[in-house]
SEMARGU-763509 format. One line per 4 residues: their letters; for each residue y, x, z of N, C-alpha, C, O. Coordinates in nm, 4 decimals, always signed. Atoms other than C-alpha are relative to their C-alpha. Example, Ala and Ser with C-alpha at 12.3 -4.5 7.8 and 13.67 -1.06 7.14 Angstrom:
<pts>
AS	-0.1190/+0.0890/+0.0000/-0.4500/+1.2300/+0.7800/+0.1200/+0.0900/+0.0000/+0.1181/+0.1936/+0.0665 ~ -0.1190/-0.0820/-0.0060/-0.1060/+1.3670/+0.7140/+0.1090/-0.0770/+0.0730/+0.2198/-0.0261/+0.0899
</pts>
This chain:
<pts>
MFGD	-0.0756/-0.1556/-0.0524/-0.1085/-2.7389/+0.2337/-0.0351/+0.0770/-0.1521/+0.0647/+0.1469/-0.1698 ~ -0.0434/-0.0515/+0.1526/-0.1742/-2.5934/-0.1652/-0.0145/-0.1482/-0.0982/-0.0100/-0.1253/-0.2190 ~ +0.0727/+0.1007/+0.1119/-0.2757/-2.9694/-0.3413/-0.0600/-0.0071/-0.0451/-0.1689/+0.0106/+0.0094 ~ +0.1223/+0.1132/+0.0291/-0.4567/-3.1238/-0.5666/-0.0273/+0.2023/-0.0860/-0.1197/+0.2760/-0.0516
NPFE	-0.0120/-0.1728/+0.0100/-0.3715/-2.7133/-0.7615/-0.1429/+0.0403/-0.0155/-0.1954/+0.0925/+0.0828 ~ +0.1220/-0.1221/-0.0780/-0.7369/-2.5737/-0.8526/-0.0150/+0.1279/-0.0326/-0.1179/+0.1930/-0.0509 ~ -0.0782/-0.2188/-0.0667/-0.5678/-2.1985/-0.8237/+0.0280/-0.0186/+0.0894/+0.0783/+0.0887/+0.1228 ~ -0.0536/+0.0268/-0.1149/-0.4756/-2.3227/-0.5209/-0.0786/+0.0189/+0.1398/-0.0789/+0.0835/+0.2446
ASIL	+0.1199/+0.0582/-0.0953/-0.7615/-2.4959/-0.3810/-0.0839/+0.1488/-0.0179/-0.0448/+0.2186/+0.0757 ~ +0.0434/-0.1098/-0.0019/-0.9991/-2.1518/-0.4882/+0.0840/+0.0860/+0.0898/+0.0057/+0.1226/+0.1774 ~ -0.0192/-0.1035/-0.0387/-0.7926/-1.9173/-0.3384/-0.0074/+0.0356/+0.1965/-0.0246/+0.1339/+0.2686 ~ +0.0793/+0.0852/-0.0935/-0.8451/-2.1680/-0.0254/-0.1390/+0.0156/+0.0438/-0.1696/+0.0638/+0.1528
RQIQ	+0.1858/-0.0076/+0.0187/-1.2303/-2.1752/-0.0641/-0.0520/+0.2227/-0.0303/-0.1544/+0.2893/-0.0150 ~ +0.0337/-0.1801/-0.0696/-1.1693/-1.7426/-0.0718/+0.0362/+0.0161/+0.1277/-0.0490/+0.0203/+0.2165 ~ -0.0839/+0.0626/-0.1618/-0.9765/-1.7829/+0.2315/-0.1657/+0.0069/+0.1210/-0.1889/+0.0874/+0.2112 ~ +0.0877/+0.1291/-0.0522/-1.2869/-1.9836/+0.3718/-0.1537/+0.1042/-0.0111/-0.2492/+0.1097/+0.0663
INRS	+0.1527/-0.1047/+0.0198/-1.5667/-1.7014/+0.2131/+0.0586/+0.1224/+0.1030/-0.0296/+0.1573/+0.1814 ~ -0.0970/-0.1329/-0.0667/-1.3550/-1.4141/+0.3907/-0.0074/-0.0216/+0.1234/-0.0654/+0.0689/+0.1834 ~ +0.0054/+0.0037/-0.1606/-1.3413/-1.5023/+0.7217/-0.1699/-0.0583/+0.0520/-0.1986/-0.0684/+0.1713 ~ +0.0663/+0.0784/-0.0649/-1.6950/-1.6788/+0.7052/-0.0573/+0.1991/-0.0179/-0.1795/+0.2004/-0.0032
RSPT	+0.0942/-0.1439/-0.0263/-1.8003/-1.2098/+0.6922/+0.0985/+0.0602/+0.1034/+0.2051/+0.0534/+0.1645 ~ -0.0084/-0.1420/-0.1136/-1.8392/-0.9275/+0.8756/+0.1740/+0.0144/-0.0650/+0.2410/-0.0304/-0.1580 ~ -0.0495/-0.0895/+0.1025/-1.5942/-0.6932/+0.8738/-0.0374/+0.0611/-0.0448/+0.0497/+0.1479/-0.0499 ~ -0.0295/-0.0825/-0.0057/-1.7360/-0.4930/+0.7519/-0.0829/-0.0774/-0.1923/-0.1043/+0.0148/-0.2710
QRFE	-0.0143/+0.0238/+0.0607/-1.8315/-0.7000/+0.4576/+0.1025/-0.0024/-0.0863/+0.1082/+0.0311/-0.2046 ~ -0.1772/-0.0218/+0.0780/-1.4233/-0.7506/+0.4109/+0.0297/+0.0837/-0.0360/+0.0954/+0.0942/-0.1396 ~ +0.0513/-0.1217/+0.1363/-1.4993/-0.4089/+0.3438/+0.0085/+0.0387/-0.1171/+0.0960/+0.1013/-0.1770 ~ +0.0935/-0.0573/+0.0765/-1.6988/-0.3614/+0.1150/+0.0402/-0.1453/-0.0813/-0.0770/-0.1664/-0.1124
ALCD	-0.0759/+0.1229/+0.0561/-1.5425/-0.6946/-0.0554/+0.1172/+0.0948/-0.1122/+0.1067/+0.1285/-0.2301 ~ -0.1166/-0.0997/+0.0418/-1.1714/-0.4752/-0.0800/-0.0726/+0.0813/-0.0895/-0.0599/+0.0638/-0.2107 ~ +0.0710/-0.1597/+0.0588/-1.3649/-0.1762/-0.1978/-0.0085/-0.0224/-0.1741/+0.0539/+0.0328/-0.2647 ~ -0.0199/+0.0505/+0.1270/-1.4963/-0.3922/-0.5004/+0.0966/-0.0590/-0.0866/+0.0900/-0.0884/-0.2059
LLEA	-0.0494/+0.0738/+0.1128/-1.2354/-0.5395/-0.5933/+0.1457/+0.0967/-0.0028/+0.2460/+0.0388/-0.0445 ~ -0.0304/-0.1272/+0.0539/-1.0459/-0.1774/-0.6090/-0.0197/+0.0093/-0.0914/+0.0545/+0.0104/-0.1896 ~ +0.0440/-0.0413/+0.1808/-1.2649/-0.1134/-0.8667/+0.0295/-0.0586/-0.0698/+0.1124/-0.0229/-0.1534 ~ -0.0838/+0.0455/+0.1307/-1.2002/-0.3221/-1.0652/+0.1182/+0.0323/-0.0587/+0.1438/+0.0620/-0.1753
ARQM	-0.0223/+0.0282/+0.1062/-0.9587/-0.3326/-1.0877/+0.0922/+0.1457/-0.0529/+0.1512/+0.1432/-0.1610 ~ +0.0682/-0.1208/+0.0372/-0.9320/+0.0396/-1.1007/+0.0096/+0.0547/-0.1344/+0.0878/+0.1351/-0.1851 ~ +0.0087/+0.0126/+0.1046/-1.1214/-0.0415/-1.4240/+0.0381/+0.0019/-0.1014/+0.0480/+0.0603/-0.2093 ~ -0.1243/+0.0816/+0.1682/-0.9263/-0.2463/-1.6021/+0.1301/+0.0590/-0.0071/+0.1830/+0.0637/-0.1181
APND	-0.0859/-0.0780/-0.0193/-0.6558/-0.0681/-1.5009/+0.0870/+0.1051/-0.1373/-0.0170/+0.1527/-0.1829 ~ +0.0365/-0.0725/+0.0963/-0.4905/+0.1738/-1.8256/+0.0106/+0.1556/-0.0407/+0.1208/+0.2103/-0.0406 ~ +0.0264/-0.1648/-0.0152/-0.6338/+0.5701/-1.8889/+0.0485/+0.0469/-0.1088/-0.0304/+0.1225/-0.1655 ~ -0.0510/-0.0585/+0.1119/-0.4130/+0.6578/-2.1740/+0.0866/+0.0992/+0.0315/+0.1623/+0.1125/+0.1276
PAAR	-0.0815/-0.0919/-0.0822/-0.2721/+0.9336/-2.1784/+0.2016/-0.0318/+0.0350/+0.2752/+0.0211/+0.1184 ~ -0.1542/+0.0593/-0.0433/+0.1106/+0.7448/-2.1975/-0.0515/-0.0354/+0.1418/+0.0295/+0.0087/+0.2233 ~ -0.0563/+0.0755/-0.1580/+0.0147/+0.5729/-1.8385/-0.1119/+0.0901/+0.0506/-0.1844/-0.0074/+0.0701 ~ -0.0026/-0.0887/-0.0330/-0.1744/+0.8579/-1.7153/+0.1414/+0.1084/+0.0564/+0.1722/+0.1683/+0.1595
ERRL	-0.1202/-0.0840/-0.0295/+0.1520/+1.0264/-1.7879/+0.1683/-0.0769/+0.1743/+0.2591/-0.0538/+0.2541 ~ -0.0939/+0.1591/-0.0808/+0.3273/+0.7058/-1.5952/+0.0225/+0.0353/+0.2189/+0.0953/+0.0432/+0.3179 ~ +0.0773/+0.0261/-0.1895/+0.1194/+0.7226/-1.2566/+0.0774/+0.1342/-0.0217/+0.1962/+0.1140/-0.0467 ~ -0.0535/-0.1340/-0.0535/+0.2077/+1.1448/-1.2211/+0.1895/-0.0249/+0.0224/+0.2696/-0.0060/+0.1139
RLQA	-0.1346/-0.0036/-0.0483/+0.5383/+1.0672/-1.3040/+0.1146/-0.0919/+0.1496/+0.2274/-0.0636/+0.1900 ~ -0.0324/+0.0439/-0.0716/+0.5623/+0.7918/-1.0291/-0.0642/+0.0729/+0.0985/-0.0525/+0.0125/+0.2051 ~ +0.0842/-0.0364/-0.1483/+0.3549/+0.9977/-0.7708/+0.1162/+0.0547/+0.0404/+0.1793/+0.0159/+0.1388 ~ -0.1070/-0.0414/+0.0117/+0.6340/+1.2516/-0.8696/+0.0964/-0.0395/+0.1216/+0.1236/+0.0124/+0.2298
FREQ	-0.1085/+0.0111/-0.0537/+0.8890/+1.0521/-0.7815/+0.0110/-0.0737/+0.1985/+0.0987/-0.0668/+0.2847 ~ +0.0800/+0.0060/-0.0923/+0.7017/+0.9185/-0.4946/+0.0572/+0.0951/+0.0929/+0.1636/+0.0899/+0.1546 ~ +0.0707/-0.1373/-0.0650/+0.6040/+1.2324/-0.3384/+0.2544/+0.0883/+0.0144/+0.3436/+0.1404/+0.0813 ~ -0.1976/-0.0265/-0.0552/+1.0372/+1.3229/-0.3220/+0.0857/-0.1071/+0.0229/+0.2074/-0.0928/+0.0345
EKEQ	-0.0757/+0.0822/-0.0659/+1.1266/+1.0006/-0.2245/-0.0133/+0.0205/+0.1071/+0.0889/+0.0338/+0.1745 ~ +0.0402/-0.0200/-0.1116/+0.9084/+1.0557/+0.0747/+0.1370/+0.1822/+0.0408/+0.2008/+0.1888/+0.1459 ~ -0.0416/-0.1203/-0.1177/+1.0908/+1.4140/+0.1783/+0.1160/-0.0581/-0.0370/+0.1204/-0.0714/+0.0853 ~ -0.1136/+0.0144/+0.0126/+1.4405/+1.2828/+0.0755/-0.0013/-0.0997/+0.1918/+0.0719/-0.0595/+0.2823
FRAE	+0.0437/+0.0807/-0.1221/+1.3436/+1.0361/+0.3992/-0.0147/+0.0899/+0.0457/+0.0914/+0.1517/+0.0556 ~ -0.0224/-0.0778/-0.0960/+1.2208/+1.2831/+0.6027/+0.1046/+0.0838/+0.0514/+0.1478/+0.0853/+0.1667 ~ -0.1856/-0.0562/-0.0430/+1.5628/+1.5235/+0.5552/+0.0744/-0.0898/+0.0343/+0.1418/-0.0789/+0.1368 ~ -0.1410/+0.0536/-0.1943/+1.7841/+1.2350/+0.6793/-0.1478/-0.0849/+0.1452/-0.1705/-0.1186/+0.2614
YRRL	+0.0801/-0.0218/-0.0999/+1.5377/+1.1766/+0.8730/+0.0452/+0.0100/+0.1684/+0.0920/-0.0522/+0.2639 ~ -0.1056/-0.0536/-0.0840/+1.6019/+1.4483/+1.0496/+0.1032/+0.0737/+0.0756/+0.1173/+0.1413/+0.1775 ~ -0.1409/-0.0921/+0.0654/+1.9250/+1.5571/+0.9372/+0.0513/-0.1121/+0.1129/+0.1535/-0.0872/+0.1769 ~ -0.0938/+0.1313/-0.1587/+2.0019/+1.1990/+1.2297/-0.0836/+0.0578/+0.0993/-0.0404/+0.1642/+0.1436
FAAN	+0.0547/-0.1294/-0.1069/+1.7573/+1.3465/+1.4827/+0.0904/+0.0701/+0.0611/+0.1239/+0.0385/+0.1753 ~ -0.0659/-0.2055/-0.0244/+1.9610/+1.7132/+1.5139/+0.1160/-0.0671/+0.0295/+0.1602/-0.0208/+0.1347 ~ -0.1045/+0.0577/-0.0324/+2.3018/+1.4390/+1.5021/-0.0010/-0.0369/+0.1280/+0.1169/-0.0325/+0.1634 ~ +0.0543/+0.1160/-0.0223/+2.1666/+1.2453/+1.7599/-0.0446/+0.0873/+0.1547/-0.0168/+0.0708/+0.2735
RPDD	+0.0519/-0.1451/-0.1786/+2.0055/+1.5540/+2.0323/+0.1069/-0.0101/+0.0398/+0.2124/-0.0253/-0.0218 ~ -0.1034/-0.0554/-0.0444/+2.1808/+1.6129/+2.2989/-0.0291/+0.1795/+0.0542/-0.1305/+0.2453/+0.0774 ~ +0.0457/-0.1719/+0.0569/+2.2836/+1.9985/+2.2999/-0.0906/+0.0771/+0.0994/-0.1691/+0.1667/+0.0682 ~ +0.1097/+0.0098/-0.1434/+2.1039/+2.0218/+2.6552/-0.0719/-0.0448/+0.0561/-0.0153/-0.1348/+0.1180
PPGV	+0.0954/+0.0997/+0.0174/+1.8273/+1.8795/+2.7195/-0.0033/+0.0784/+0.1549/+0.0180/+0.1909/+0.2001 ~ -0.0347/-0.0703/-0.1541/+1.7952/+1.8178/+3.1053/-0.0969/+0.0658/+0.0652/-0.2133/+0.0478/+0.0296 ~ +0.1053/-0.1329/-0.0379/+1.6212/+2.0985/+3.3084/+0.0292/+0.1142/+0.0033/+0.0295/+0.2054/+0.0859 ~ -0.0245/-0.1546/+0.0050/+1.7071/+2.3475/+3.1761/+0.0046/+0.0628/+0.0115/+0.0502/+0.1381/-0.0745
</pts>
């Protein structure tokens, strides 16, 4: 499937290892991976500011999405529901 590439072979080994784990072990491995990624992430003031701006942007995007769906649902709602 992946040929002779050592990196791709290591991916296959990791997949096999993961399949042999219990669901709890898989979850714990995922938590360890996320913790390692968190420790490697930059934590200087500029990085914190970028994360805060991104979080605010995502929150704004989510609110716009909700407003659009409310508008669409209101536009497609029948005026008089049956049985009322």
